[in-house]
MIBALO-159072 format. One line per 2 residues: number of its first residue (from 1); their letters; for each residue x, y, z of C-alpha. Coordinates in Angstrom, 2 decimals. Layout:
<sites>
NUM) A) X,Y,Z | ...
</sites>
This chain:
<sites>
1) MP) -43.40,-4.60,-29.98 | -40.06,-6.27,-29.15
3) EF) -37.60,-6.29,-32.03 | -36.67,-9.93,-31.39
5) PL) -38.85,-12.87,-30.31 | -37.70,-14.16,-26.92
7) PE) -35.96,-17.34,-28.23 | -34.03,-15.33,-30.83
9) LL) -33.10,-12.69,-28.24 | -31.68,-15.34,-25.92
11) DL) -29.77,-16.97,-28.77 | -28.25,-13.64,-29.79
13) DR) -27.40,-12.93,-26.16 | -25.62,-16.25,-25.80
15) RH) -23.60,-15.76,-28.98 | -22.70,-12.09,-28.71
17) VW) -23.16,-10.64,-25.22 | -20.40,-11.22,-22.68
19) HP) -21.99,-11.13,-19.22 | -20.06,-10.35,-16.01
21) YG) -18.02,-13.22,-14.57 | -19.19,-15.54,-17.32
23) PM) -17.70,-17.47,-20.25 | -18.13,-16.65,-23.92
25) PG) -20.35,-17.91,-25.43 | -22.65,-18.05,-22.42
27) RQ) -23.58,-21.38,-20.87 | -26.40,-20.35,-18.57
29) EP) -29.52,-18.72,-19.87 | -30.08,-15.29,-18.27
31) LV) -33.50,-14.01,-17.32 | -34.79,-11.39,-19.76
33) IE) -36.29,-8.38,-17.93 | -38.75,-6.19,-19.83
35) SA) -39.46,-3.55,-17.19 | -39.18,-2.73,-13.50
37) SG) -40.98,-0.53,-11.00 | -40.92,-0.21,-7.24
39) VR) -39.16,-3.34,-5.99 | -40.41,-5.56,-8.81
41) LR) -38.71,-6.84,-11.94 | -40.94,-8.02,-14.78
43) PA) -39.50,-10.90,-16.84 | -40.33,-11.08,-20.53
45) DG) -42.00,-14.46,-20.10 | -44.44,-13.12,-17.53
47) GE) -44.83,-12.76,-13.80 | -42.98,-10.54,-11.33
49) LV) -39.93,-10.89,-9.11 | -39.17,-8.97,-5.95
51) DG) -35.61,-7.68,-6.33 | -33.56,-8.74,-3.33
53) MS) -30.33,-7.34,-4.77 | -31.08,-3.66,-5.51
55) SW) -29.32,-4.30,-8.83 | -25.95,-5.02,-7.22
57) WS) -26.75,-2.78,-4.24 | -27.43,0.42,-6.17
59) AI) -31.23,0.85,-6.56 | -31.91,1.95,-2.99
61) HG) -35.17,3.73,-3.96 | -36.37,0.92,-6.21
63) YN) -37.13,1.30,-9.92 | -38.97,3.84,-12.04
65) HP) -39.17,6.31,-9.17 | -41.10,9.43,-10.25
67) VL) -38.71,11.85,-8.51 | -35.65,10.33,-10.16
69) ND) -37.40,10.01,-13.50 | -38.29,13.71,-13.39
71) AV) -34.69,14.62,-12.58 | -33.45,12.77,-15.66
73) RG) -36.15,14.23,-17.92 | -35.56,17.75,-16.68
75) QL) -31.82,17.52,-17.24 | -32.24,15.84,-20.63
77) EK) -34.14,18.85,-21.88 | -31.15,21.06,-21.00
79) MS) -28.19,18.88,-22.02 | -27.30,15.22,-21.67
81) HV) -23.54,15.73,-21.64 | -20.80,18.29,-21.94
83) MF) -17.08,17.81,-21.46 | -15.81,18.61,-17.97
85) GG) -12.41,19.86,-19.06 | -12.55,23.66,-18.92
87) LT) -16.33,23.63,-18.42 | -18.60,23.06,-15.46
89) HE) -22.34,22.90,-14.79 | -24.82,23.20,-11.97
91) PA) -25.66,19.48,-11.46 | -22.02,18.55,-10.88
93) VR) -21.37,21.49,-8.56 | -24.55,20.78,-6.59
95) LA) -23.60,17.11,-6.32 | -20.13,17.95,-5.04
97) KH) -21.65,20.20,-2.38 | -24.09,17.48,-1.33
99) LV) -21.25,14.98,-0.96 | -19.04,17.35,1.01
101) DM) -21.92,18.33,3.29 | -22.99,14.75,4.06
103) SP) -19.62,12.96,4.20 | -17.33,12.75,7.26
105) EG) -16.00,16.14,8.29 | -12.76,17.11,6.54
107) LE) -13.49,15.60,3.13 | -13.66,18.78,1.06
109) HV) -12.81,17.95,-2.56 | -14.70,15.73,-5.02
111) FL) -13.40,14.00,-8.15 | -16.26,12.57,-10.23
113) AD) -15.52,9.28,-11.98 | -17.25,6.68,-14.14
115) SG) -17.57,3.66,-11.86 | -16.59,2.31,-8.48
117) SV) -13.45,0.62,-9.76 | -12.35,3.86,-11.41
119) SV) -12.95,5.77,-8.19 | -10.54,3.38,-6.46
121) EV) -8.02,3.85,-9.29 | -8.31,7.61,-8.74
123) AV) -7.91,7.18,-4.97 | -4.73,5.16,-5.43
125) KM) -3.39,7.68,-7.93 | -4.11,10.50,-5.48
127) CL) -2.16,8.74,-2.74 | 0.81,7.84,-4.92
129) QY) 1.00,11.32,-6.43 | 0.69,12.93,-3.00
131) WR) 3.89,11.28,-1.81 | 5.72,11.91,-5.09
133) SL) 4.79,15.58,-4.79 | 6.27,15.61,-1.30
135) GR) 9.52,14.11,-2.54 | 8.91,10.61,-1.17
137) PE) 8.30,8.41,-4.23 | 9.40,5.32,-2.30
139) KS) 6.03,5.41,-0.51 | 4.31,3.56,-3.35
141) RL) 2.66,0.47,-1.86 | -0.77,-0.12,-0.36
143) LT) -1.74,-2.08,2.71 | -5.09,-3.77,3.14
145) WR) -6.54,-6.70,5.02 | -7.46,-10.01,3.46
147) GG) -11.02,-10.75,2.45 | -11.47,-7.43,0.68
149) YH) -12.74,-6.53,-2.76 | -12.23,-3.16,-4.45
151) GD) -13.07,-3.70,-8.13 | -11.91,-5.31,-11.33
153) TW) -9.54,-2.73,-12.83 | -5.80,-2.87,-12.28
155) QP) -4.94,-1.17,-8.98 | -8.19,-2.27,-7.33
157) MS) -7.42,-5.90,-8.25 | -4.06,-5.59,-6.52
159) VC) -5.76,-4.87,-3.16 | -8.39,-7.59,-3.44
161) DP) -7.71,-10.78,-1.51 | -4.90,-12.46,-3.50
163) EG) -5.73,-16.01,-2.37 | -8.90,-17.72,-3.47
165) GM) -10.41,-14.58,-4.93 | -11.43,-13.98,-8.52
167) HE) -8.19,-12.11,-9.23 | -5.83,-14.90,-8.15
169) LW) -5.08,-15.40,-11.86 | -3.09,-12.16,-11.91
171) QG) -0.57,-12.97,-9.19 | 2.93,-12.09,-10.34
173) VL) 1.64,-9.40,-12.69 | -0.27,-7.05,-10.38
175) PR) 1.59,-4.60,-8.14 | 2.72,-6.37,-4.95
177) QV) 0.86,-4.91,-2.00 | 1.02,-5.55,1.74
179) FA) -1.71,-7.66,3.40 | -2.82,-7.98,6.98
181) DA) -4.97,-10.84,8.23 | -8.72,-10.59,7.67
183) PP) -10.47,-8.68,10.47 | -12.38,-10.70,13.09
185) SG) -16.05,-9.86,13.55 | -15.58,-8.79,17.17
187) YE) -12.92,-6.56,18.64 | -9.69,-8.35,19.60
189) ES) -6.78,-6.34,20.92 | -4.35,-8.90,19.48
191) YA) -5.69,-8.17,16.00 | -5.52,-4.42,16.60
193) EH) -1.87,-4.88,17.52 | -1.37,-6.93,14.35
195) LR) -2.63,-3.97,12.30 | -0.36,-1.55,14.14
197) ER) 2.64,-3.82,13.61 | 2.02,-4.27,9.89
199) IG) 1.58,-0.54,9.29 | 4.65,0.28,11.37
201) AY) 6.82,-2.34,9.70 | 6.08,-1.10,6.17
203) AD) 5.52,2.61,6.90 | 8.45,3.79,4.79
205) EL) 6.99,1.99,1.75 | 3.30,2.67,2.32
207) AA) 1.42,5.35,0.47 | -1.89,4.36,2.03
209) VI) -4.01,1.80,3.81 | -7.24,0.98,1.94
211) VE) -10.15,-0.97,3.42 | -13.89,-1.46,3.16
213) PV) -15.17,-0.08,6.47 | -17.37,-2.33,8.64
215) VQ) -18.56,-4.55,5.75 | -16.35,-6.44,3.32
217) GA) -18.60,-6.85,0.30 | -17.93,-9.08,-2.69
219) GG) -14.89,-10.61,-1.00 | -17.14,-12.50,1.40
221) MR) -19.87,-10.32,2.94 | -18.09,-10.23,6.31
223) FH) -18.74,-7.67,9.05 | -16.16,-6.36,11.52
225) DP) -16.04,-4.16,14.60 | -15.94,-0.42,13.73
227) AY) -13.26,0.04,16.39 | -10.72,-1.31,13.90
229) LR) -11.27,1.83,11.83 | -10.09,3.94,14.76
231) VL) -7.05,1.67,15.12 | -6.24,2.22,11.45
233) RE) -6.71,6.00,11.72 | -4.40,6.22,14.76
235) AC) -1.76,3.95,13.25 | -1.79,5.78,9.91
237) DA) -1.40,9.12,11.68 | 1.43,7.78,13.83
239) HD) 3.36,6.45,10.83 | 2.56,9.13,8.24
241) VL) 0.41,6.92,6.00 | -2.79,7.97,4.23
243) LV) -6.08,6.17,4.94 | -8.60,5.30,2.22
245) FD) -12.12,4.02,2.86 | -13.89,2.23,0.01
247) EI) -17.55,3.02,0.74 | -18.81,2.02,-2.69
249) AT) -21.01,-0.75,-1.24 | -21.60,0.73,2.23
251) GF) -22.39,4.35,1.41 | -25.80,6.07,1.52
253) GR) -27.26,4.26,4.50 | -26.80,0.59,3.67
255) TG) -25.23,-0.32,7.06 | -27.57,1.84,9.15
257) AL) -25.21,4.82,9.14 | -25.06,7.29,6.27
259) FA) -21.50,6.11,5.68 | -19.90,3.16,7.44
261) AG) -17.14,5.47,8.69 | -19.83,7.04,10.86
263) HA) -19.99,3.91,13.02 | -16.51,4.81,14.26
265) AV) -16.63,8.61,13.86 | -13.51,8.42,11.70
267) TP) -12.60,10.58,8.70 | -10.35,8.96,6.09
269) DV) -7.99,10.98,3.89 | -9.73,9.65,0.79
271) MC) -13.16,8.06,0.37 | -14.60,6.22,-2.63
273) LG) -18.33,6.25,-3.46 | -20.40,4.60,-6.18
275) KA) -23.29,2.13,-6.62 | -26.18,3.90,-4.79
277) LT) -24.79,7.35,-5.68 | -27.29,7.74,-8.54
279) GG) -30.00,5.55,-7.02 | -29.12,2.85,-9.53
281) YM) -30.04,4.96,-12.56 | -26.66,5.55,-14.21
283) TM) -23.03,4.73,-13.75 | -21.21,7.35,-11.69
285) AA) -18.75,7.36,-8.82 | -16.83,9.86,-6.75
287) TL) -13.50,10.06,-4.96 | -13.45,12.52,-2.07
289) CT) -10.28,13.75,-0.35 | -9.13,16.12,2.37
291) AR) -7.46,19.49,1.79 | -4.19,17.90,2.91
293) VA) -4.21,15.47,0.00 | -5.29,18.05,-2.58
295) QG) -2.75,20.62,-1.45 | 0.02,18.04,-1.38
297) IS) -0.62,17.09,-4.99 | -0.96,20.72,-6.06
299) QG) 2.46,21.66,-4.71 | 4.29,18.97,-6.66
301) EV) 6.38,19.17,-9.81 | 3.26,18.06,-11.70
303) PV) 0.63,20.08,-9.80 | -2.45,18.42,-11.32
305) LA) -4.18,15.09,-10.84 | -3.60,13.55,-14.24
307) HG) -6.94,11.86,-14.67 | -9.96,12.92,-16.72
309) PT) -12.63,10.47,-17.94 | -14.54,11.52,-21.06
311) FM) -17.87,11.33,-19.25 | -16.59,12.84,-16.01
313) GN) -19.31,14.85,-14.28 | -21.95,13.72,-16.77
315) PL) -24.91,16.11,-16.24 | -27.58,13.40,-16.49
317) AA) -25.85,11.23,-13.90 | -25.08,14.22,-11.67
319) AV) -28.70,15.45,-11.80 | -30.16,12.07,-10.84
321) AC) -27.48,11.63,-8.15 | -28.56,14.94,-6.62
323) AS) -32.18,13.86,-6.75 | -31.37,10.50,-5.17
325) IE) -29.43,12.09,-2.31 | -32.15,14.68,-1.71
327) LL) -34.79,11.96,-1.74 | -32.81,9.90,0.77
329) LA) -32.18,12.78,3.16 | -35.77,14.06,2.96
331) QD) -37.15,10.85,4.46 | -36.56,8.92,7.67
333) WQ) -34.19,6.52,5.95 | -32.69,5.35,9.25
335) TE) -36.06,4.05,10.44 | -36.61,2.28,7.11
337) VK) -33.19,0.63,7.17 | -33.74,-0.40,10.80
339) RI) -37.12,-1.87,9.83 | -35.45,-3.91,7.10
341) ET) -32.74,-5.01,9.53 | -35.40,-6.23,11.98
343) GL) -37.26,-8.06,9.22 | -34.10,-9.76,7.97
345) RT) -33.12,-10.85,11.48 | -36.57,-12.29,12.09
347) GL) -36.72,-14.07,8.76 | -33.15,-15.31,8.43
349) QP) -32.00,-16.14,11.96 | -33.91,-19.47,12.12
351) LA) -31.76,-20.68,9.22 | -28.74,-20.79,11.56
353) AE) -30.05,-24.13,12.86 | -30.29,-25.68,9.39
355) AG) -27.83,-28.31,8.16 | -25.07,-26.87,6.01
357) VV) -25.43,-23.32,7.36 | -22.28,-21.92,8.95
359) DV) -23.48,-18.45,9.86 | -26.35,-15.99,9.55
361) RV) -25.50,-12.30,9.88 | -27.47,-9.11,9.43
363) LG) -26.42,-5.45,9.52 | -28.62,-2.61,8.33
365) AI) -30.21,-3.57,5.02 | -27.81,-6.48,4.49
367) GV) -28.66,-10.12,5.22 | -26.21,-12.99,4.70
369) VQ) -26.49,-16.76,5.00 | -23.14,-18.53,4.74
371) LD) -23.02,-22.22,3.87 | -20.32,-24.80,4.57
373) HA) -19.86,-25.42,0.84 | -19.90,-23.57,-2.47
375) VD) -23.37,-22.62,-3.64 | -24.86,-24.33,-6.68
377) MA) -25.70,-20.93,-8.11 | -28.05,-22.16,-10.83
379) AA) -30.07,-24.31,-8.43 | -30.15,-21.61,-5.74
381) TR) -31.27,-18.96,-8.23 | -34.04,-21.19,-9.58
383) AA) -35.27,-21.83,-6.05 | -35.39,-18.11,-5.28
385) VS) -37.19,-17.36,-8.55 | -39.75,-20.05,-7.74
387) EG) -40.49,-18.04,-4.57 | -40.92,-14.91,-6.68
389) VW) -37.60,-13.27,-5.74 | -34.43,-12.36,-7.60
391) LR) -31.21,-13.25,-5.76 | -27.65,-13.65,-7.01
393) PF) -25.70,-16.04,-4.73 | -21.93,-16.41,-5.00
395) RD) -19.16,-18.52,-3.49 | -20.63,-19.99,-0.26
397) LI) -23.07,-17.13,0.28 | -26.75,-16.46,-0.24
399) YT) -27.42,-12.87,0.64 | -29.79,-9.98,0.10
401) MP) -29.49,-6.19,-0.05 | -33.05,-5.07,-0.79
403) PY) -34.15,-1.55,-1.76 | -35.05,0.61,1.23
405) IT) -38.66,0.86,0.02 | -39.18,-2.91,0.35
407) GD) -42.38,-3.53,2.34 | -42.68,-6.02,5.18
409) ED) -44.55,-8.63,3.10 | -41.96,-8.48,0.34
411) LA) -39.21,-8.63,2.95 | -40.72,-11.83,4.36
413) RI) -40.89,-13.21,0.82 | -37.19,-12.41,0.32
415) CR) -36.36,-14.30,3.52 | -38.36,-17.32,2.34
417) AV) -36.48,-17.17,-0.97 | -33.13,-17.06,0.81
419) AA) -34.17,-20.13,2.79 | -35.25,-21.95,-0.39
421) AA) -32.02,-20.96,-2.15 | -29.93,-22.17,0.79
423) KA) -31.70,-25.52,0.76 | -31.37,-25.93,-3.02
425) G) -27.88,-24.52,-3.25
</sites>
């Protein structure tokens, strides 16, 4: 039996629970979910919703998966947590090996963190400390391109798009970084030259370049040519600047490659992972780096990376992350992602002809409909729910990132819901 009747639960939620990107007290009534399995969410007031969001892109295997459930139960019977300072355990070591084995060649060391934003904080700290250890503390700024999003903590906010983004409020307080223009979707040599010029002009100040490879996520769901990653790698090498890829949203197959860096066959110096790392079961992230970065830090006056979250390497999260990775690699995930890509193209492309639609774009298990105006999020969400689908539009975008196990009928339903949301929103 629920502890609170539904009306009382919603009232308590409004008065006490601060939801992401919302005011306090809340103004919009959230949907109460009682349970979930497969690709379906079950609201407390009845019915089912196909989840078109993979719980913010993390639940790639869907919900209540028996393999992942067993991994959590098995680890829980051994230990749920133990401090990582001075201790280690098999789930964390096994996870690190999985990540090294599957990531771009050359990434050899793994720092386990709490969340995606924290993994970016760790990546920035690695880069800054690397140059300090080498006696070049003036190399303390970051370069990125506009349209990006890297998280809501301090350093990540500083490399999100500073104009029109959710972190515009903090201009003048955040560290001042260097920005290039947003990348075009197709390859343009003039833009490649722009990147080279920006990196060259600021090389003496730059610790690193940080970008989301191939797909810019929450900054606008834009796709760009993978060739720009090779341009960045060559320019960073030429000017002695580190390269960081934020693969929090793109990792573990979402774009059709295991990691988006694979589309360009490029290895960054540092790579950030999160979201789908645990299959959506628990919060965990990782920052991977090359031997060059680790050795540079280790030879400095302070030869340690001064970072250590309390729940670093949490055994429960590490165990389910291992199970999620093993489950992914044991199946033909590429065929499944390609199937979803085909279904999204078929279902969403006709919307390009609709009034108010600027663009329809699909890559891997990502489908985006961009409007010529800001979405009425409440109306768009209601329209999707009326079609039996959970979507979470934002800005001028209605998009979907479904779990990889989504069947063709449910995929068609998601496309119909996107269409209904676009019309209502």
